[in-house]
C-alpha positions in Angstrom: 79.8 72.4 158.8 81.8 69.9 156.6 79.4 67.3 154.8 81.2 63.9 154.0 79.5 61.0 152.3 81.0 57.7 151.7 80.3 55.1 149.2 82.1 52.3 147.5 81.5 49.4 150.1 80.1 45.9 149.4 80.7 42.3 149.5 84.3 41.0 148.2 85.8 37.8 148.4 89.4 37.5 150.4 92.0 38.5 148.1 89.7 41.1 146.2 89.8 44.8 146.1 87.6 47.7 146.7 87.8 51.4 146.6 86.0 53.6 148.8 85.3 57.4 148.2 84.3 60.1 150.5 82.6 63.0 148.8 83.5 66.3 151.0 82.2 69.9 151.2 83.8 72.5 148.8 87.4 73.5 150.3 87.2 70.7 153.1 91.0 69.4 152.0 92.5 72.6 152.7 91.2 73.1 156.1 90.9 69.6 157.5 92.8 66.7 157.8 91.3 63.6 156.9 91.1 60.1 157.7 89.6 56.8 157.0 88.4 54.8 160.0 86.3 51.4 160.7 84.4 49.9 163.1 83.7 46.1 163.4 80.9 44.4 165.3 81.3 44.5 169.0 84.3 46.5 168.6 85.3 50.0 169.2 86.2 52.0 165.8 89.9 52.0 164.9 91.9 54.2 162.7 92.6 52.8 159.0 94.4 55.3 157.7 95.0 59.6 157.7 96.4 62.0 155.1 97.5 65.5 156.0 96.9 67.1 152.5 98.9 70.1 151.3 98.0 70.4 147.4 101.5 70.5 147.5 104.5 68.0 147.6 104.1 67.9 151.3 101.5 65.7 152.0 102.0 63.3 154.4 100.0 59.9 155.0 99.7 57.4 157.9 98.4 53.6 158.0 97.7 51.3 160.7 100.1 48.4 160.7 97.2 46.2 160.0 96.6 47.5 156.4 100.2 48.8 155.4 101.0 47.8 152.3 97.2 46.7 151.4 95.5 50.0 151.6 96.4 53.3 149.9 94.7 56.6 150.6 94.4 59.6 148.4 92.9 62.6 147.8 91.4 64.4 144.3 91.0 67.9 145.6 89.4 68.8 141.9 86.5 66.4 142.7 86.3 67.1 146.4 86.9 63.1 146.8 89.1 61.2 149.3 89.7 57.7 148.5 90.7 55.0 150.1 92.3 51.8 147.8 92.0 48.5 149.3 93.8 45.4 148.1 94.3 41.7 149.3 91.5 42.2 151.6 91.0 39.8 154.6 88.2 38.6 156.3 89.3 40.8 159.3 88.9 43.9 157.1 85.1 43.4 157.6 83.7 46.4 159.1 81.7 49.7 158.6 84.1 52.0 157.0 83.9 55.8 157.7 85.8 58.9 156.7 86.4 61.8 159.3 87.9 65.3 158.8 89.7 67.5 162.0 91.3 70.7 162.3 94.4 69.3 163.6 96.9 67.4 161.8 97.1 63.5 162.4 100.5 62.9 163.7 100.0 59.2 164.8 97.9 55.9 163.8 96.8 55.8 167.3 94.7 58.8 166.8 90.6 58.3 166.2 89.0 61.6 167.0 87.4 63.9 164.4 85.3 66.6 164.3 83.0 65.4 161.4 82.0 62.0 160.3 80.2 60.6 157.3 77.4 58.3 157.8 79.8 55.0 157.0 79.7 52.3 153.9 79.9 48.5 154.8 82.4 46.3 153.6 82.0 42.5 153.7 85.1 40.3 152.9 84.1 37.0 152.7 86.3 33.4 152.6 
């Protein structure tokens, strides 16, 4: 079973930046596609970004339209860690952010199902 542990959430003013981390079990990225998702109060969990990591030059990334140009997903395989760099944060980015892993590659920003989930980390953006 893949273990995923998120960190890096917190309170930030609008326009600020945060970097979320997701530490995974060893060799996870070789076998699983990875993604970031978020759930705001009284809303369903939604796709934020995903990466189909190959360790070569063929990595593919996907982003929700709402975060394109502001968020960047990346993987440091040596550290077993996936990141979500978030810049120019907006109030509507406030949510619990989850990392997820699944055997199947991500093919669109409409996919939000995963085989494994982390416990989540809270991001709160204030005006």
